[in-house]
N, C-alpha and C positions, 0 to 999 in steps of 0.2 A: 504494500500500500504506500510506503514511503517513496517508492520509485515514481509513482504518479503524483502524489500530493506535494512533494517537495518542489518540483518544477512548476506545478500549478500555482502554488503560493508565490513563488518567485515571479512568475508571469503577471499575476495580479498586482503585486507590489510594484513591478516595473511599469505597468500600464498606468497605475495611479501616479507614480512619479513623473512619467512623461506628460500626463494630462496637466499636472501642476505646472510644468514648464510651459505648456501650450497656453495656459491661462496667463501666466506671467508675461510671456512674449506678446500675447494679445493686448494686454494692458499697456505695455511699453509702446507697442506700435500705435495704439489709439492716442497715447499722449504725443508721440512724435507727429502724428497726423494733425492733431488738434492745434499744435504750436507751429505748424507749417515747416517742420524740420525736414520731413520727407514729402514727396509729391505723389499723390495717388494716381496721377495721370500716367505715371510709369507703369507699364503693363505688368512687370514682375512684382512690383510692390503691391499693385492692385490684387493680383492673384494670391499673394501671401496673406494680405488683409482679408480677402474674401474667404480663404480657407480657414483662417483663425476665427473669423466671425461665425462661420457655419459649424465649426467644431466646438465653440464655447457657448454660443447663444442658447442652445437647448437646455444647458445646465444653468445658465445665468437668468433666463427669463422667469422661472418660477421663484427664484430668490428675489428678483426685483419686484415681483408682485406682492411679496410679503413685507419687504423692507419699506419703511416710510420714505417719502420723497425728501431728500436733503438738498434740493436745488441741483447744483452742478456736480455734487459729490456722489459718486457711485461706489458703494461699499460691497456690492454683490460679488466681485471677484475675491475680495478678502474673506467673505463668508464662505464662498465655495472652496477656497484654498484651505481654510480651517476645517471645513467638513471633510475634505479629502485627506488631510493629515490625521483626522480622527479615524476615518475609515482605514487608513494605512496602519494605524496602531491596533485597531481591532483585528485586522487580518494577521498582523505579525504576532499578536498575543494568542490568537487562535492556532496559528502554526506552532508556536512554542508549547501550547497546552497539548496539542496532538503529539508533539515530540519530534517535530521535523527540524 
């Protein structure tokens, strides 16, 4: 059983970590776009931004609907990252409890 569960828990933890980085990169890209540091008329930048938006928006939308409106301050990525770190700890402790 350890032969299957060990790599499965590793894969789950790796996917969570990669998604955390996708959220962080999405936030940084949105800041750079908002302050006109990068130009979204560049096709490559547009494609990266579109991918990041499509990858993060399904997870951020429900959080935004719950959080109060704070004007221009969007705390939903922070809440999502904290939730992902919590999920990562739950999975890691579950793997430890199973003995992997």
